[in-house]
C-alpha positions as CSV (number, residue, x, y, z in Angstrom):
1,M,0.2,-0.1,0.3
2,K,2.9,2.7,0.8
3,H,3.9,2.3,-3.1
4,V,0.5,2.8,-4.2
5,L,0.1,5.7,-2.0
6,C,3.6,7.2,-3.5
7,L,1.8,6.9,-7.0
8,L,-1.1,8.8,-6.1
9,L,1.5,11.5,-4.6
10,F,2.7,11.5,-8.0
11,L,-0.4,11.8,-9.7
12,T,-1.5,14.8,-7.3
13,A,1.6,16.4,-7.6
14,S,1.9,16.9,-11.5
15,G,1.5,20.3,-13.3
16,S,-0.6,23.1,-12.8
17,S,-4.4,23.7,-11.6
18,R,-5.3,25.5,-14.5
19,A,-8.2,24.0,-16.7
20,Q,-8.3,23.3,-20.0
21,E,-10.5,25.9,-22.4
22,N,-11.0,22.5,-24.5
23,P,-9.8,19.4,-23.2
24,E,-10.9,17.3,-25.9
25,A,-8.2,19.2,-28.1
26,S,-5.7,18.0,-25.3
27,L,-6.5,14.4,-26.1
28,K,-5.2,14.6,-29.8
29,T,-1.6,15.2,-29.1
30,I,0.5,12.9,-26.8
31,D,2.0,16.0,-25.0
32,G,-1.5,17.4,-24.5
33,I,-3.1,14.0,-22.7
34,I,0.1,13.6,-20.3
35,N,-0.4,17.6,-19.4
36,E,-3.9,17.4,-19.3
37,L,-3.4,14.4,-16.6
38,L,-0.7,16.5,-14.5
39,D,-3.4,19.2,-15.0
40,Q,-6.1,17.2,-13.7
41,I,-4.0,15.6,-10.5
42,T,-2.7,18.9,-9.3
43,I,-4.6,19.6,-6.0
44,E,-4.6,22.9,-4.1
45,K,-5.7,22.9,-0.6
46,G,-9.6,22.3,-0.6
47,E,-10.2,21.1,-3.8
48,K,-11.2,17.7,-4.7
49,M,-10.3,15.0,-7.7
50,D,-12.4,15.4,-10.5
51,T,-12.5,11.7,-11.1
52,T,-15.1,12.2,-14.2
53,A,-12.3,13.9,-16.2
54,I,-8.9,11.9,-15.1
55,R,-11.2,8.8,-16.0
56,N,-11.5,10.2,-19.6
57,L,-8.0,10.2,-20.2
58,F,-7.5,6.6,-19.4
59,H,-8.5,3.2,-21.5
60,P,-11.1,1.6,-19.2
61,A,-8.7,-1.3,-19.1
62,A,-6.0,0.9,-17.6
63,L,-3.5,-0.3,-15.1
64,F,-1.5,1.7,-12.6
65,T,2.1,0.5,-11.3
66,V,4.1,1.5,-8.7
67,A,7.4,0.2,-8.6
68,D,10.9,-0.4,-7.1
69,A,13.9,-2.8,-7.3
70,T,12.0,-4.9,-4.4
71,Q,8.6,-5.0,-5.4
72,A,5.4,-3.9,-7.8
73,E,1.8,-3.0,-7.0
74,T,-0.6,-2.5,-9.4
75,V,-4.6,-1.5,-9.1
76,T,-7.2,-1.0,-12.0
77,L,-8.5,2.5,-13.1
78,D,-11.3,2.5,-10.6
79,E,-9.1,1.5,-7.4
80,F,-7.0,3.9,-8.6
81,L,-9.6,6.8,-8.6
82,V,-11.0,5.5,-5.1
83,L,-7.2,6.2,-3.9
84,L,-7.6,9.5,-5.5
85,K,-10.5,10.4,-3.1
86,D,-8.3,10.1,-0.2
87,P,-8.4,13.4,2.0
88,Y,-4.6,13.6,2.0
89,Y,-4.7,15.1,-1.3
90,E,-7.1,17.7,-0.3
91,A,-4.4,19.3,1.7
92,G,-2.5,19.7,-1.9
93,Y,0.3,18.3,-4.1
94,R,1.7,19.5,-6.9
95,E,3.8,17.7,-9.3
96,Q,6.1,19.3,-12.2
97,E,7.5,17.6,-15.4
98,I,11.5,17.8,-15.3
99,H,11.6,16.4,-19.0
100,K,10.0,13.4,-21.0
101,V,11.5,11.2,-23.9
102,V,8.7,10.3,-26.2
103,D,9.0,7.0,-28.5
104,A,5.7,6.4,-30.8
105,Y,5.3,4.7,-34.1
106,Q,1.7,3.6,-35.7
107,G,-0.9,4.4,-33.5
108,I,1.6,3.3,-29.9
109,A,3.7,5.5,-27.9
110,Q,5.8,5.0,-24.7
111,V,6.8,7.9,-22.6
112,F,9.5,8.4,-19.8
113,Q,8.8,11.4,-18.2
114,T,10.9,12.3,-15.1
115,F,8.5,14.4,-12.4
116,Q,9.3,16.3,-9.1
117,G,6.5,16.1,-6.9
118,K,5.4,18.4,-3.5
119,D,3.0,17.3,-0.8
120,S,1.6,20.2,1.4
121,E,3.7,19.1,4.1
122,G,6.7,20.0,1.8
123,A,8.1,16.4,1.4
124,E,9.7,16.5,-2.1
125,E,10.6,13.5,-4.0
126,R,11.5,12.6,-8.2
127,G,10.8,10.2,-9.9
128,I,10.1,8.8,-13.6
129,N,6.6,7.9,-15.1
130,S,6.4,5.4,-17.6
131,Y,3.1,6.1,-19.9
132,Q,1.9,3.6,-22.7
133,L,-0.6,5.0,-24.8
134,T,-2.5,4.4,-28.1
135,Y,-4.6,6.4,-30.6
136,Y,-7.8,5.4,-32.1
137,A,-11.2,6.9,-32.1
138,D,-9.7,10.5,-32.9
139,R,-7.7,10.7,-29.7
140,W,-4.9,9.3,-27.1
141,W,-5.6,6.8,-24.5
142,I,-3.5,6.2,-22.0
143,V,-3.7,2.3,-21.3
144,S,-1.2,2.1,-18.7
145,L,1.0,4.4,-16.0
146,L,4.3,3.0,-14.4
147,W,6.1,4.9,-11.8
148,T,8.9,4.8,-9.5
149,I,10.4,7.1,-7.1
150,E,14.1,8.2,-6.5
151,T,16.4,7.1,-3.8
152,E,20.0,8.1,-2.5
153,T,21.0,4.8,-3.6
154,T,19.0,4.6,-7.3
155,P,19.4,8.3,-8.8
156,I,17.7,8.8,-11.7
157,P,20.1,8.6,-15.0
158,K,21.1,12.1,-16.5
159,K,19.9,11.2,-19.7
160,Y,16.4,11.3,-18.0
161,I,16.9,14.6,-16.4
162,G,17.4,16.8,-19.4
163,K,19.3,20.1,-19.9
């Protein structure tokens, strides 16, 4: 469960809280859908997650996995959305993209995104999100999200930090 909470920390910390004027347009590009997710999971104190908007970003069978060198924990989309309703997130969480690497071919994509998150108590962390996406029905869908948190003994490689 600790790792699932780390996932939630990551997700709730991402992006800015600005609302998209046309969220459907953001689903037409890889950057757009990733940025929309980061916007949706960023929570200011007292706000609540819009789980309907978050659900719209993911394939209905999407999986969420947090992993490290010792274990991996996976939840479904429905389980993930329940976790996002935890009061912990109402206290606020912010996550920002540091760098990303995108590989795409014929309607599938892999995004390796380095992030930095900070919760309402000032705890900070960095990690890497690995998104798998597919394009159909005139938009991108996130099929899975796998992430890990940086540790002192396993720093993020320089190639994933950017310039």
